[in-house]
Every structure is written in C-alpha cells, then in structure tokens.
Phi, psi and omega in degrees: 000319180301318181298316181296320178297315179299316179298318181291323176295316180297316183289322186268321187253351182059042179236126180264104181297326182297338179268003182273149170282166178299323179297318181295333179293347175261357179283145176299132179294335178276008179282165179298334181304324185252348176058039177268135180269152180305319180298327177294322178294323178295316177299314179300314179304311181291326178292323177299312181301316182291313182299317185260000179063038182239166173238115182276120182300142181302328183294335176297323179287309183300324182274002178075021182277333180267076196225304183253166177304312182298316179296315181297318178299316179299316181298312182298313178303315179300311183289323177294318179297320179298329184269004180275000000 
C-alpha cells in the first residue's frame, strides 16, 4: 500500500517521497518546499478515495490532518483497515 501511495503522490503532485528525509515526510505537502498547488491536492484526494475505496472524512481536511506524507499514509491505512 505504501508503494501505491508514493506512486500516486509522484504522479499527481510531482513529489518523490523516496528522496525525502524522515523529517521532510512530516512537512505539509502544500508548503513552498514541495511547490504543490491546492488543486493538485484535491485531485490527489479524490484519486486516493477512488483507488482505495475509502471516504476520507471532511474533518481530516478541516483539522489539517490530510497534510503531510506521514499523515496521509496513516489516514489511508486506518481507513482501509476499517473497511476490511
């Protein structure tokens, strides 16, 4: 699952997770460091839901939890596990 998430981030957001330090994996993807635009995050969000057959709760977005690579990976794993 982690490999698929990394592939989707690279394809949608043009960010290579494999080149990140552990510290960078906690940085917001919408920060200047990664140059990701909000519309790209929206496309990524919808692709994640479709690919994994999950529904990411709105509060995760509103609370800033769908933000960094590490946060996004945790959310996906949690939601996929719940739906098994």
